C-alpha positions as CSV (number, residue, x, y, z in Angstrom):
1,M,-4.3,-31.1,-24.2
2,A,-5.7,-34.0,-26.1
3,V,-3.8,-33.0,-29.3
4,G,-0.6,-32.7,-27.2
5,S,-0.9,-36.2,-25.9
6,L,-1.6,-37.5,-29.4
7,T,1.5,-35.8,-30.8
8,Q,3.6,-37.3,-27.9
9,E,2.2,-40.8,-28.6
10,I,3.0,-40.5,-32.3
11,P,6.1,-38.3,-32.7
12,S,6.7,-39.6,-36.3
13,L,3.4,-38.0,-37.4
14,N,3.9,-34.8,-35.5
15,G,6.0,-33.1,-38.2
16,L,3.8,-34.4,-41.1
17,G,0.7,-33.2,-39.2
18,L,2.1,-29.8,-38.7
19,M,3.1,-29.5,-42.4
20,L,-0.4,-30.6,-43.5
21,L,-2.1,-28.1,-41.1
22,G,0.2,-25.4,-42.4
23,L,-0.7,-26.2,-46.0
24,L,-4.4,-26.2,-45.2
25,L,-4.2,-22.9,-43.3
26,G,-2.1,-21.3,-46.1
27,M,-4.6,-22.5,-48.8
28,A,-7.5,-21.2,-46.8
29,G,-5.8,-17.8,-46.3
30,V,-5.1,-17.5,-50.1
31,V,-8.7,-18.4,-51.0
32,A,-10.0,-15.9,-48.4
33,V,-7.8,-13.1,-49.8
34,R,-8.8,-13.9,-53.4
35,R,-12.5,-13.8,-52.4
36,Q,-12.1,-10.5,-50.6
37,A,-10.2,-9.0,-53.6
């Protein structure tokens, strides 16, 4: 619940944080697929 409290304290960075996490997860997924292929 620590992450939830942080996002509530800093709502302006919530959207940016989610976008950055999404980009990192997407890049990690692409790299994993390329390594498997």
